[in-house]
C-alpha positions as CSV (number, residue, x, y, z in Angstrom):
1,M,-43.9,32.3,20.0
2,G,-45.0,36.3,20.5
3,F,-45.7,36.2,24.3
4,P,-47.6,39.9,25.4
5,E,-44.9,41.8,27.3
6,P,-45.6,41.3,31.1
7,T,-46.4,43.8,33.8
8,K,-44.0,44.8,36.3
9,S,-46.6,44.7,39.6
10,R,-45.3,41.7,41.8
11,N,-49.2,40.9,42.3
12,T,-50.2,40.1,39.1
13,P,-53.9,40.2,38.5
14,L,-56.1,36.8,37.7
15,G,-57.0,38.4,34.6
16,S,-53.8,39.9,33.3
17,T,-51.7,38.9,30.3
18,T,-49.1,38.1,32.3
19,Y,-51.0,35.4,34.0
20,K,-53.3,34.2,31.0
21,T,-49.9,33.6,29.4
22,L,-48.7,31.1,32.1
23,L,-51.7,29.6,32.1
24,S,-51.4,29.0,28.3
25,V,-47.8,27.1,28.8
26,V,-48.7,25.2,31.5
27,A,-51.9,24.0,29.6
28,L,-49.4,23.2,27.1
29,V,-47.2,20.5,28.1
30,P,-49.3,17.7,28.6
31,F,-50.7,18.3,24.9
32,L,-46.7,18.0,24.0
33,V,-45.8,14.7,26.3
34,S,-49.0,13.0,25.0
35,G,-48.8,13.1,21.3
36,R,-52.0,15.9,21.4
37,D,-51.3,18.7,18.5
38,D,-52.9,21.6,19.7
39,T,-50.4,23.9,19.7
40,K,-51.3,26.2,16.4
41,G,-48.5,29.1,15.9
42,L,-46.0,27.6,18.2
43,P,-42.6,26.4,16.7
44,S,-42.7,23.1,14.3
45,R,-40.6,21.1,16.6
46,A,-41.3,21.3,20.2
47,F,-38.6,18.3,20.8
48,D,-35.5,17.7,19.5
49,V,-33.3,14.8,19.5
50,S,-29.3,14.7,19.4
51,V,-26.5,11.8,19.5
52,R,-23.2,11.3,20.2
53,P,-20.7,9.9,18.7
54,G,-22.4,9.3,15.2
55,I,-20.4,6.5,14.4
56,I,-19.8,3.4,17.2
57,V,-17.6,0.5,16.5
58,V,-18.0,-2.5,18.6
59,T,-16.1,-5.8,18.1
60,R,-18.4,-9.2,18.1
61,G,-19.1,-10.6,21.6
62,A,-18.2,-7.3,23.1
63,V,-19.9,-4.3,24.8
64,S,-19.8,-1.3,23.1
65,S,-19.1,2.0,24.3
66,S,-22.1,4.7,25.2
67,L,-24.1,5.8,22.8
68,T,-25.2,9.5,24.9
69,I,-28.7,10.5,23.8
70,T,-29.6,14.0,24.4
71,I,-33.9,15.4,24.3
72,T,-34.1,19.1,24.2
73,S,-37.2,21.0,24.7
74,A,-38.0,24.5,23.2
75,Y,-39.8,25.1,26.4
76,R,-37.9,23.5,29.1
77,V,-40.5,21.0,29.7
78,S,-39.6,18.0,31.8
79,N,-41.5,15.5,31.5
80,E,-40.3,12.0,30.5
81,V,-40.0,11.3,26.6
82,T,-40.3,7.6,25.4
83,V,-37.0,7.2,23.5
84,S,-37.4,3.9,20.8
85,L,-33.9,2.7,19.0
86,E,-35.1,1.5,15.5
87,G,-33.2,-0.9,12.9
88,L,-31.1,-3.0,15.8
89,P,-29.7,-6.0,13.7
90,A,-30.7,-9.9,15.6
91,G,-28.0,-10.4,18.1
92,I,-27.6,-7.1,19.4
93,S,-29.5,-5.9,22.2
94,A,-29.4,-2.4,24.3
95,S,-29.2,-1.3,28.0
96,P,-31.2,0.1,28.8
97,A,-33.8,-2.1,26.9
98,S,-36.0,0.1,24.0
99,P,-38.0,1.8,24.5
100,F,-36.6,3.7,27.8
101,A,-37.8,6.8,29.2
102,A,-35.3,9.8,28.6
103,T,-35.3,13.6,30.4
104,P,-35.3,16.3,28.6
105,G,-31.9,18.3,28.8
106,R,-30.2,15.5,30.7
107,D,-27.6,12.8,28.8
108,T,-29.2,9.2,28.6
109,R,-26.6,6.8,28.2
110,V,-27.1,3.8,26.2
111,T,-25.1,0.7,25.4
112,L,-24.9,-2.0,23.0
113,F,-24.0,-5.6,23.4
114,V,-22.8,-7.2,20.4
115,G,-23.7,-11.6,20.0
116,G,-21.0,-13.5,18.0
117,S,-22.7,-14.3,15.3
118,V,-24.1,-10.2,14.4
119,P,-23.2,-9.9,11.1
120,I,-19.7,-7.7,10.0
121,G,-20.6,-4.5,8.7
122,Q,-22.5,-1.3,9.3
123,S,-25.8,-0.4,10.0
124,T,-27.7,2.5,10.3
125,L,-30.3,2.7,13.6
126,T,-32.8,5.1,13.9
127,I,-33.0,7.0,17.5
128,R,-37.0,7.9,17.8
129,C,-39.0,10.5,20.2
130,I,-42.5,7.7,19.9
131,N,-44.3,9.7,22.3
132,V,-44.3,13.6,21.0
133,A,-45.6,15.3,18.4
134,P,-44.1,16.2,16.0
135,S,-42.0,13.4,16.1
136,C,-38.0,13.7,16.9
137,S,-35.4,11.6,15.7
138,T,-31.6,11.3,14.6
139,E,-29.6,8.4,13.5
140,V,-26.2,7.1,14.2
141,T,-23.7,4.1,12.7
142,L,-23.5,1.1,14.5
143,D,-19.6,-1.2,12.5
144,V,-19.5,-4.3,13.9
145,K,-16.1,-5.3,13.5
146,P,-15.0,-9.2,13.7
147,V,-12.4,-10.4,16.6
148,D,-9.1,-10.8,15.9
149,T,-6.6,-13.2,17.9
150,L,-3.2,-13.7,17.6
151,Y,-1.3,-16.6,18.7
152,E,1.8,-18.1,18.2
153,T,2.7,-21.8,17.1
154,D,6.2,-23.3,17.2
155,S,7.9,-20.5,15.1
156,V,4.9,-19.3,13.4
157,L,2.7,-16.1,14.3
158,Y,0.0,-15.9,13.5
159,L,-3.4,-13.2,13.2
160,E,-6.9,-14.7,12.3
161,S,-10.1,-13.4,12.2
162,K,-13.8,-14.7,12.0
163,A,-16.7,-13.7,10.5
164,N,-19.6,-14.0,8.6
165,G,-19.1,-17.9,8.8
166,E,-15.5,-17.3,7.2
167,T,-11.8,-17.5,8.8
168,V,-8.9,-15.8,7.0
169,R,-5.5,-16.1,8.6
170,A,-2.1,-14.7,7.7
171,G,0.8,-16.4,9.3
172,V,4.6,-15.4,9.8
173,E,7.5,-17.5,9.9
174,S,10.1,-16.1,12.2
175,S,12.7,-18.7,11.7
176,W,12.4,-17.4,8.2
177,G,12.8,-13.5,9.1
178,G,9.0,-13.1,9.7
179,S,8.2,-14.1,6.1
180,I,4.7,-14.6,5.3
181,V,3.6,-18.2,5.4
182,E,0.2,-18.1,4.8
183,L,-2.5,-15.9,3.7
184,S,-5.7,-18.0,4.1
185,W,-9.0,-18.4,3.5
186,N,-11.5,-21.0,4.8
187,G,-8.4,-23.3,4.9
188,I,-7.3,-22.8,1.7
189,N,-3.6,-21.1,1.7
190,P,-1.7,-21.0,-1.9
191,V,1.5,-19.9,-0.3
192,N,4.7,-21.8,-1.6
193,R,7.3,-22.0,1.0
194,F,9.6,-24.5,-0.4
195,D,13.0,-22.4,0.6
196,A,13.7,-19.5,2.5
197,G,13.6,-17.8,-1.1
198,R,10.0,-18.4,-1.8
199,E,6.8,-17.0,0.9
200,V,5.6,-13.8,0.5
201,Q,8.1,-11.5,1.5
202,L,10.7,-8.3,0.6
203,A,13.9,-9.0,-1.6
204,L,16.1,-5.6,-2.4
205,Y,18.3,-5.5,-5.6
206,D,21.1,-3.0,-6.4
207,G,21.1,-1.5,-10.4
208,R,25.1,-1.0,-10.3
209,E,25.7,-4.5,-8.4
210,K,23.1,-6.5,-10.2
211,Y,21.5,-10.1,-9.9
212,D,21.4,-12.5,-13.0
213,F,18.2,-14.1,-12.6
214,T,19.5,-16.1,-15.3
215,W,22.4,-17.8,-13.4
216,R,24.2,-17.8,-17.6
217,T,26.6,-15.2,-16.7
218,K,26.8,-16.1,-12.8
219,V,26.8,-12.3,-11.6
220,Y,25.2,-12.6,-8.2
221,G,25.2,-9.2,-6.5
222,W,23.7,-7.2,-3.5
223,D,20.3,-9.0,-3.0
224,P,19.2,-8.5,0.9
225,V,16.3,-11.5,1.2
226,Q,13.6,-11.3,4.0
227,A,13.8,-14.8,4.9
228,G,17.7,-16.5,4.4
229,D,19.6,-17.0,2.2
230,R,19.6,-19.9,-0.5
231,Y,21.0,-22.4,2.1
232,S,17.5,-21.3,4.2
233,H,19.5,-20.1,6.7
234,G,17.1,-17.9,8.5
235,S,17.7,-14.2,8.5
236,P,18.1,-13.2,12.2
237,V,14.8,-11.8,13.5
238,L,16.1,-8.5,15.9
239,Q,12.7,-8.2,17.3
240,Q,8.8,-10.0,17.2
241,A,5.9,-8.8,19.0
242,M,1.7,-9.0,18.8
243,D,-0.2,-7.0,20.1
244,S,-4.4,-7.0,19.9
245,Q,-4.5,-6.1,16.1
246,S,-0.9,-6.8,14.5
247,I,2.0,-8.7,14.4
248,Y,5.6,-6.7,14.8
249,I,8.7,-8.1,13.1
250,K,12.5,-6.4,12.7
251,T,14.5,-8.4,10.7
252,H,18.2,-8.2,9.8
253,P,18.8,-9.9,6.3
254,N,20.8,-12.1,4.5
255,E,23.2,-11.8,1.0
256,W,20.5,-14.4,-0.8
257,Y,23.8,-15.8,-2.5
258,P,26.9,-15.7,-0.1
259,D,29.6,-16.9,-1.6
260,N,31.3,-14.8,-3.4
261,K,30.9,-12.6,-0.4
262,G,32.4,-14.0,2.1
263,G,30.1,-16.8,2.8
264,G,28.9,-20.0,1.8
265,P,27.2,-23.2,2.4
266,N,28.1,-23.0,6.5
267,K,28.1,-19.1,6.6
268,P,25.5,-16.6,5.8
269,V,26.4,-13.1,5.6
270,P,23.9,-10.1,6.8
271,T,23.5,-6.9,4.2
272,D,23.2,-3.6,5.4
273,T,19.7,-3.4,5.8
274,Y,17.2,-4.0,8.2
275,I,13.6,-5.0,7.0
276,E,10.6,-3.7,9.4
277,Q,7.6,-5.5,8.8
278,W,4.2,-4.7,11.0
279,I,0.9,-6.9,9.7
280,S,-2.9,-6.2,10.5
281,R,-6.1,-6.3,9.1
282,V,-8.1,-4.0,7.4
283,R,-11.1,-3.9,9.5
284,E,-13.5,-2.5,7.1
285,H,-12.3,-5.4,4.9
286,S,-12.7,-8.7,6.6
287,R,-10.2,-10.9,4.1
288,T,-7.7,-7.9,3.8
289,F,-4.2,-7.7,5.6
290,R,-2.2,-4.8,5.4
291,V,1.2,-5.1,5.7
292,H,3.4,-2.1,6.5
293,Y,7.3,-2.1,5.2
294,K,10.2,-0.2,6.4
295,V,13.4,-0.8,4.6
296,T,16.1,0.9,6.5
297,H,20.1,1.0,4.4
298,F,22.6,1.9,7.4
299,G,25.7,1.1,4.9
300,T,27.6,4.3,3.8
301,D,27.2,3.2,0.2
302,E,24.6,3.5,-2.1
303,H,22.4,1.1,-4.3
304,D,21.8,2.5,-7.4
305,N,17.9,2.4,-8.5
306,S,16.8,-1.2,-9.9
307,F,13.4,-3.0,-9.8
308,Q,12.9,-4.5,-6.2
309,E,10.3,-7.3,-4.8
310,F,7.9,-5.1,-2.7
311,P,6.9,-7.9,-2.3
312,A,7.4,-10.9,-4.3
313,V,4.6,-13.4,-3.9
314,Y,5.6,-17.3,-4.5
315,V,2.4,-19.7,-4.7
316,N,1.5,-23.4,-5.3
317,V,0.8,-24.8,-8.5
318,P,-2.9,-25.1,-8.5
319,F,-3.0,-21.6,-8.2
320,N,-2.2,-21.4,-11.6
321,R,-4.3,-18.5,-13.2
322,F,-3.0,-14.8,-12.8
323,V,-6.0,-12.4,-13.0
324,Y,-5.5,-8.4,-13.6
325,Y,-6.8,-5.3,-15.6
326,G,-4.8,-4.2,-18.6
327,D,-6.7,-1.8,-20.8
328,S,-6.1,1.7,-20.5
329,I,-9.5,2.6,-18.7
330,P,-8.8,1.6,-15.2
331,W,-11.6,1.9,-12.0
332,T,-14.1,1.8,-14.9
333,S,-15.2,-2.2,-14.1
334,G,-14.0,-3.0,-17.4
335,P,-12.9,-6.6,-18.5
336,L,-10.3,-8.6,-16.5
337,R,-7.6,-10.4,-18.5
338,V,-6.6,-14.4,-17.6
339,V,-3.1,-15.7,-18.4
340,T,-2.8,-19.2,-17.5
341,L,0.3,-20.6,-15.9
342,P,2.6,-21.7,-16.9
343,S,2.5,-19.9,-20.1
344,K,3.7,-21.5,-23.4
345,L,5.2,-18.1,-24.6
346,P,7.8,-15.7,-22.5
347,L,5.4,-13.2,-20.8
348,P,6.6,-9.6,-20.9
349,L,6.3,-7.2,-18.5
350,L,2.3,-7.0,-18.0
351,Y,0.7,-3.5,-18.1
352,M,-1.5,-3.5,-15.0
353,S,-3.3,0.2,-14.6
354,E,-5.2,-1.1,-11.6
355,Q,-2.0,-1.9,-9.9
356,W,-3.3,-5.2,-8.7
357,G,-2.8,-8.7,-9.6
358,A,-4.7,-12.1,-7.9
359,L,-3.2,-15.8,-8.1
360,V,-6.2,-17.7,-8.3
361,N,-7.3,-21.6,-8.6
362,D,-10.1,-23.2,-11.2
363,Q,-12.5,-21.6,-8.6
364,G,-11.0,-18.7,-9.0
365,V,-9.6,-18.5,-5.2
366,G,-6.4,-17.6,-4.2
367,L,-4.4,-13.9,-3.2
368,T,-4.7,-11.0,-4.7
369,V,-1.8,-7.9,-4.2
370,Y,-2.6,-4.0,-4.4
371,V,0.4,-1.8,-4.1
372,P,-0.8,1.6,-4.0
373,N,1.6,4.0,-5.7
374,Q,3.3,0.9,-8.0
375,Y,3.8,1.8,-11.4
376,P,1.2,-0.1,-13.3
377,Y,3.3,-3.3,-14.8
378,G,3.8,-6.6,-13.1
379,V,6.0,-9.7,-14.0
380,V,4.7,-13.2,-13.7
381,R,7.0,-16.3,-13.8
382,S,6.5,-20.2,-13.6
383,F,9.1,-22.5,-12.1
384,P,8.2,-26.4,-12.3
385,G,8.7,-28.8,-10.1
386,T,7.0,-30.6,-7.5
387,P,3.2,-29.4,-6.3
388,G,2.6,-28.9,-2.7
389,P,3.0,-26.1,0.0
390,R,7.0,-27.7,0.0
391,G,7.1,-28.4,-2.9
392,H,9.6,-26.7,-5.9
393,G,7.2,-26.1,-8.3
394,T,5.6,-22.7,-7.6
395,H,4.4,-19.4,-9.7
396,Y,5.5,-15.9,-9.1
397,Y,4.5,-12.3,-9.2
398,R,6.0,-9.2,-8.2
399,P,4.7,-5.6,-8.4
400,Q,6.9,-3.3,-10.6
401,I,8.4,-0.8,-7.8
402,F,12.0,0.5,-8.2
403,F,13.4,2.6,-6.0
404,S,17.2,3.0,-4.5
405,L,19.2,3.5,-1.3
406,A,21.4,6.0,-0.3
407,P,23.6,6.6,2.7
408,N,21.2,5.7,5.7
409,A,18.0,5.6,3.8
410,V,14.6,4.7,5.2
411,L,11.9,3.6,2.8
412,E,8.3,2.4,3.9
413,G,5.0,1.7,2.2
414,D,2.1,-0.4,1.9
415,A,1.2,-3.9,0.0
416,Y,-2.4,-5.0,1.1
417,L,-3.3,-8.7,0.6
418,I,-6.8,-9.8,0.1
419,A,-7.3,-13.7,0.7
420,G,-10.1,-15.5,-1.3
421,D,-12.3,-15.1,-4.4
422,Y,-10.9,-12.4,-6.9
423,L,-13.9,-10.8,-7.9
424,A,-14.6,-9.7,-4.3
425,A,-11.0,-8.5,-4.0
426,R,-11.4,-6.2,-6.7
427,E,-13.8,-4.7,-4.8
428,V,-11.9,-4.4,-1.7
429,V,-9.4,-2.9,-3.9
430,Y,-11.7,-0.2,-5.5
431,E,-12.6,0.5,-1.9
432,L,-9.1,0.9,-0.4
433,R,-8.2,2.8,-3.4
434,K,-11.1,6.0,-1.8
435,E,-10.1,4.9,1.3
436,I,-6.6,5.4,1.6
437,S,-4.3,8.2,0.7
438,A,-1.1,6.8,1.0
439,A,2.6,8.6,0.3
440,D,4.3,8.0,-2.7
441,P,7.6,6.6,-1.6
442,F,8.8,5.4,-5.2
443,P,11.2,7.3,-7.4
444,P,11.2,7.3,-11.0
445,V,12.5,4.7,-13.4
446,G,15.0,5.1,-16.7
447,S,18.3,4.9,-17.7
448,L,21.1,6.8,-19.1
449,D,21.7,5.4,-22.8
450,T,24.5,7.6,-23.7
451,P,27.5,7.5,-23.3
452,T,27.8,4.1,-22.2
453,A,30.8,2.6,-20.0
454,E,34.3,3.4,-20.7
455,K,33.6,5.5,-23.4
456,E,36.1,8.2,-24.4
457,I,34.8,11.4,-25.6
458,N,36.0,14.7,-25.6
459,G,34.3,18.2,-26.8
460,A,30.8,18.7,-25.7
461,I,28.7,15.4,-25.8
462,N,25.0,15.0,-25.0
463,I,23.8,13.6,-22.1
464,R,20.7,11.2,-23.1
465,G,18.2,8.8,-21.8
466,W,14.6,8.4,-20.4
467,A,12.4,8.5,-16.8
468,F,9.4,8.2,-15.8
469,D,7.6,8.3,-12.6
470,N,4.4,6.6,-11.7
471,V,3.2,10.4,-10.8
472,A,5.5,12.9,-12.5
473,V,9.0,13.6,-13.2
474,S,10.1,17.0,-11.4
475,K,13.9,17.3,-12.5
476,V,17.0,15.2,-13.9
477,E,20.3,16.4,-12.9
478,V,23.6,15.2,-14.1
479,F,26.6,14.8,-12.1
480,V,30.6,14.4,-12.7
481,D,32.7,12.6,-10.2
482,S,29.9,13.2,-7.3
483,V,29.8,17.5,-8.3
484,L,26.6,18.5,-9.8
485,S,27.1,19.8,-13.5
486,G,23.8,20.7,-14.6
487,R,19.8,20.5,-15.1
488,A,19.0,18.3,-18.0
489,E,16.3,18.9,-20.4
490,Y,13.4,17.4,-20.1
491,G,10.4,16.2,-22.0
492,F,12.0,15.0,-25.8
493,P,9.9,12.0,-27.8
494,R,10.9,8.7,-27.1
495,P,8.4,6.2,-28.7
496,D,10.6,3.2,-28.3
497,V,10.3,3.4,-24.4
498,S,6.8,1.9,-24.8
499,K,8.0,-1.9,-26.5
500,E,9.0,-2.6,-23.1
501,Y,6.9,-0.4,-20.8
502,P,3.3,-0.7,-22.5
503,H,1.3,3.1,-22.2
504,A,4.6,4.7,-21.1
505,P,4.4,8.3,-21.6
506,A,5.5,9.7,-24.7
507,K,7.8,12.6,-23.8
508,I,10.1,11.4,-21.3
509,G,13.6,11.7,-22.9
510,F,15.7,13.9,-21.7
511,S,18.9,15.7,-22.7
512,Y,22.4,17.5,-21.2
513,R,25.2,19.5,-23.0
514,L,28.5,18.4,-21.5
515,N,31.5,20.2,-21.7
516,T,34.2,17.8,-21.4
517,A,36.6,20.5,-21.3
518,A,36.3,21.7,-18.5
519,Y,37.2,19.1,-16.5
520,T,40.7,16.9,-16.9
521,N,41.5,14.2,-19.1
522,G,41.2,10.7,-17.5
523,S,39.1,8.7,-15.9
524,H,35.8,10.7,-14.1
525,V,32.5,9.1,-13.3
526,L,28.6,10.7,-14.6
527,Q,25.6,10.0,-12.6
528,V,22.2,10.7,-13.5
529,K,19.6,11.5,-10.8
530,V,15.9,11.8,-11.4
531,A,13.4,13.4,-8.4
532,D,10.0,13.1,-8.9
533,D,7.0,15.8,-7.2
534,A,7.1,13.7,-4.3
535,G,10.9,14.5,-3.7
536,N,11.7,10.7,-4.3
537,V,15.4,10.5,-6.2
538,A,16.6,7.7,-8.6
539,L,20.0,7.2,-8.2
540,F,20.9,5.7,-12.0
541,P,23.8,3.7,-12.2
542,P,26.9,5.6,-12.2
543,V,29.3,5.3,-15.7
544,A,32.9,5.4,-16.0
545,I,34.1,7.7,-19.0
546,R,37.0,8.6,-20.0
547,I,38.2,12.3,-20.9
548,S,40.5,12.9,-23.9
549,N,40.4,16.3,-24.9
């Protein structure tokens, strides 16, 4: 507002310009506060309102932290302004109660009491000055969270949440290494707990010391299992803790098959790994639990690239429908595929481009598993037997995940377990994909095709194979006797790989010309290591060769 320049005289005449200006400001105040707008030529906003923080999070049955509301006046008016709080969901009360008086230039603090039946989720509250003209307002987001309850019954540690008429609960069995024995929605728990090999849990494998799942060759290699061994000797829990939001378990897993490793029916065999597990509920999604895994290999050897159970998921017989998205246009809400178990034909590796799968009953209720950065594949199997939570009959799923463990390696990653209806779970997966920015912990997958083990070679030979990554392969290196020989060329067509891995990239072959004359005649060990853009390295199983020049 362009006020005339006041005179410098200390004795201002009543008729002077300065005195008239002061009278104008004094006369303006009641019009601003009363709501009358007779202020032509003045700024359009005589008052403004702000609030901090912009979002306030509070659990049911609790009092929120303070909202700080500040009224500012363009003319330094100190008269109280009436403020209303609009959009409060039923069951929430404010202190002071709305409407309330606020003095411009001073902070007014407001707290909210959230009742136990207030709907979970976000709502927008409007803070409005109602006795000024023009009116001013601002908004704040209110995020109501359910109350999590943690407790222990016998050897099971529970994390339970009640919201919107639903109860979800996760339970971990401390006598079985902290494996997950319950992931329920309104009392419906799909998880099978026949023995220490079931549940929802981590199990590890070695591409060199392979484990024969057909039981035909009776080759049972390195296989740390979180819950315990085939004789149900529970893996020892080294540490466990519950806080207000999560359950923590640190386990020293046993070998699943101890009989060829110095153990047996009465003697479990500990492995060279630790498994740590944190399970917490995702507060933005009431049916969802985040399981964070940390694998530490404290051995001096290496465990070469192999599929891993990250996690293995075993469910009860009625949860015999496997639901997933199996086409090549993911994240478009396209139609889903359903496999009814047990399948009459052997199931191939399933292509799952949205990286989630659900084992559900006839009502579509069960358990959905989402692992960010997994390969777009999954394995589903059925095992016949008696039904029930402790029955031998079960259905099985594992996301297709590979990794290697070098000496003293540490690997961390997340799995999201969603209880209840699979359609609602798919929506949650879509939201999680937007909300989380998980680091990629998984290395490439692939194979060394030639030379084969114990092959006698001479002269210059081609080292060939294939590899691809869930993001991108950065380099393929060839080692002889643990010493780098050179980097392979990468990007040759390998259309045959897509027969096992549907929709695999086309140009994933590698080739390296090895001059065997640079090495002494006799036995040597050849190994390929493949790295991705994130720095994860796949250690392909070494191959013994004989050089004869």
